[in-house]
N, C-alpha and C positions, 0 to 999 in steps of 0.2 A: 036181731038184738045183740049179737056178738060185737058188731061194729060199735055199738054204744059203749060197751065195756072197754073195747080197745081204745076208743077215743079218750077215755079217762086216763089211760096210761100214757097217752101222747103228751099230756101236760107235765109229766114227771120231770123232764129235763129243765123246763122253764121254772118249775117250783124250786128246784135245787140251786138255781143261779139268781143272784140279786140283779136288779136293774142296773146298778152301778157297774157290775162286772160286764154286762152285755153292752152298755152304752159308754164304757170307758175307753174304747179303742179309737184310733184315728179313723179306721174304716167306718165305724158306726157314726162318727161325726159327719163324714162325707155322705154316707147313704141317707142319713136323716135330713141333711141339707137338701139333697136331690129330691127326696120324697116331699119335703115341705114346699120347695119351689115348683115342683111338678104339680102338686096339689093346687097351688095358687094359680098356675097357668090353666089347669083343667077347669077350675071353677070360674075363670074368666072367659071360658069358651074355646080355648085352644087345646084340641085333643092331643096333638103330638108336637110339642114345642121343640124345635131343633136347637135353640139357644135358650139358656136360662139367664135372663138379663140381670138378676140380682146376685148371681153366684160370684164368688171370688172378689168380694168387695166391689160389686157392680162392674167388674171387668168382663163379665159374661163367661159362660161355660158351654162347650159343645158336648156335655156329658151324655146326653140322650142320643147322640150320633154313635157313641161307642157302647153304651149300655142299653139293653132292651128296655123299653118303657112299659112293657106289659105288667110286670110286678108292681111298678109304681102306680099304674092305672088301677089295677084291681085293689090294691091296698087303699088308695084314696077313695075309690067308689064304696068300698065296704066300711071303712073307718074314718072317712073324712068328716063325719058329723060329730066327732068327739070334741066336746068343749074343753077349754083350758089346756090346749096342747100347742103352744106357739112354736115349739121347735120340732114337732112331729115325733117325739120320743114314744108316746103311747101308740101312735099309729104304726111306728116301726116295730115295736115289740108285738103288737097284736097281729101284724102282717107276718112276722116270723112264726108265731104260734099257729096261725091259720095255714100257712104253707106246710108246716110240719104235720098238721092234722090231715090235710089233703094228701100229702105224700104217704103218710102212714095208712090211711084208708085205702089208697090205690094199691099199696103193697099188700094189704090184707086181702083185697078182692082178688088180686092176681095169685097170691099164695094159696088162698082158699081153694081155687080151682085146681091147683097143682098138688097140694099136700094134705088138705083137710083143714077143719076149723081150728083145732087146737094148735097145730103147727103154724098155721097162718097168723093166729093171734100172737104167738111168741115171736115169730119172725118179723112181723110188722112192728112190734114194740122194740125189738132189738135194732131194726132198721132206723127207727126214729131216734132212739136213745144214743146209738153209736154212729 
């Protein structure tokens, strides 16, 4: 049950930041575009598209040759059902939250075996927040 309490703390960084702050950088525009285009390719039956045909004003992009597609695959499989998300911003934010929760839970499990439950809870929260 401690992991449930810890998982509530993992939401603290996201609650303190506005979506405009998280989505206002050039990197977030790029990653949401890749997430959106990968999701479209995935739902058309292409599991690992080497080229994204609609990227860069239809000039194509080899982004998935350089970036691992696993995070895009997992995010689209978990959150691809979200309606009213044409630019994949909601999927992007939910993917970030899910990744932080999984990382925090993994840190908690590892730290619990090393230091005990109280220290593991504190350490995993500090790991996620900072």
